[in-house]
N, C-alpha and C positions, 0 to 999 in steps of 0.2 A: 504494500500500500504506500503510495507516494504521499509525502507530507507537503502541505501548503504552508508557506511562510508569510507571515505578516510581520512588520517590524516588531520585534520583541516577543512574538507569539508563534507557536507551531501548531497547526491543526492537521490531523490526519483526514483522509477522505471520509472515513467512517464518522468522524465528528461532524463534518460538514453535512453529510447526508442526514444524520440525526437532527441537526438544527433545522434543516429544510423540512423534514417530516414533521417535527414538532411545530414549526411555524405555520405550515399549511394545515395542520390539524384544526386550528382555530378558524380557518377560512370557510369551512363548510357552512351552507345555508342552514340556519336554525329557525324553525317556526316557533316563536315564543308562545307557549301555552297550547300548542297543537297536540292535545291529548288524543291519541288514536281512538279511544273509546268515544270521546265527545264527537269526533269527526264521523264515526260510524253511526252514532245516535242521530246526529243531524241529517245524515243521508237517509236513514230509515224514516225519520219524520217527514222529510221532503217527499219521499215515495208515498207515504200514507196520506199526508194532508196537503201536499202541494206547497205553493208559496206562502200560504197562510201560516205555516209552521215556523217561518222565520220572522214573524212580526214580533217586535220588542214587547216585553212585559209578560210573556208566557212563563209560568213556573212549571218546569217539567219534573215529574216524580220518577223514581227509579222504575216504577211499573210501566212507564211510557205514557201515563196520563198527563195531559197538559191543561193548565187552568190559567186563563187570562181574566183577571177581575177588571171589569169595565166600570163598575160602581159597587163599592162595598156596601153591604147591608148593615143596618143598625138594629134590626129586629131580633127575634128569637133564633137561637142556635138550632140546628137541625140534627136529628138522630135518625138511625135506620128505621125506627118504628114509627116515625112521624108520617103524616099525610101532608103533602105540599101542594099548593096551588101555584101553577106557573104558566107563563107563556114561553114557548120554545119554538125554535126552528132548527131542524136537523138537515145537514148538508153532507154531500159527498165531496171528495177531493176536487172535483171539477166545478163545484159550486151548485150542482143540481140539488134542489130541495127534495127530500124524500118524505118529510112529514113536518107539519107546522100547525100549532094551535092558532097562529095569527091569521091563517086563511079563513077561519070561521069567526074570528074575533072573540072567541070564548076561551078563557084559560082552561087548562086541564088539571085534574087532581090525580095524584099518584101516591101510593105508599112507597117510600124511598127504598125499602129493602127488596121490592119486587121489580125495580128497574134494572137495566143492564149494570153490571158491577162498576164500570167506569163512571156512569152517571151517578150512581149511589155514592161512590167514594168522593166525587167532586161536590155533590150537594151537602154532604155532612161537614165539609170544610167551609161552607158559606153560611150566611145568615139571611133571614127574611129581609127582603128589600134589595138584595144583591142582584146585579146583572153581571153575567160572565160568559165567556166563550170557552167551551170545553173541547178538548182534543182527545178522543177516545180511540186507543189502538184496538185492533181486532180482538186481541186476547181479553179485553175488558168490555167488548161490545158483543157482536153476534158470532165472532170467531169464523170458522170455516162453513158456516150455514148461510145460505142465501135467504134473505128475509124480504119478501115483496120485491121492491125495486132497489134493495140494498144488496150489492154483490157479496159473495163470500169473501172473507178476509179484507173487508173494507175498513178504512179508518173513518170515524164519524166525527163531524164537527157540529156541536150544538151551541146555539146562542140561547141562553136561558135568562129569564127574569123571574125571580122568586117573589110572588105576590103575597103569600101567606103560608104559615106553618100551622097545621091542625085547624083548618078553617071550619 
């Protein structure tokens, strides 16, 4: 191995290669905060819910359920055994409405525990008077079962307005 001389210092070729490798090691592109799981989750949400999944203000749970509170409620807290009166609009990824209480102008009453699991889980985190947008993945919706005009394995987006608890 041939030595390289600088005034007062001798470096071997191995030393120079080591310095080059160490210097270039810090030059690789780094995506700050690019957690691979977060990237995968965002891609799955995009696939299930379209561009609406990227709207700021959505709180995503580990279950895949997303809740965007549009207006917090100040009324009674909701439990699984409560009956709720609400206005709702259910949409698919493409924005197609599959069900809505607003088309009739009459709110609907439901016992929370009998709703799809994602809707129930979201409602118990809200209060009477709240308005929210709910992003329900297939596992918490209808799963691999086709339900009317809702395809199997569809993500569901609900806009809900909770009018009353135990009316």
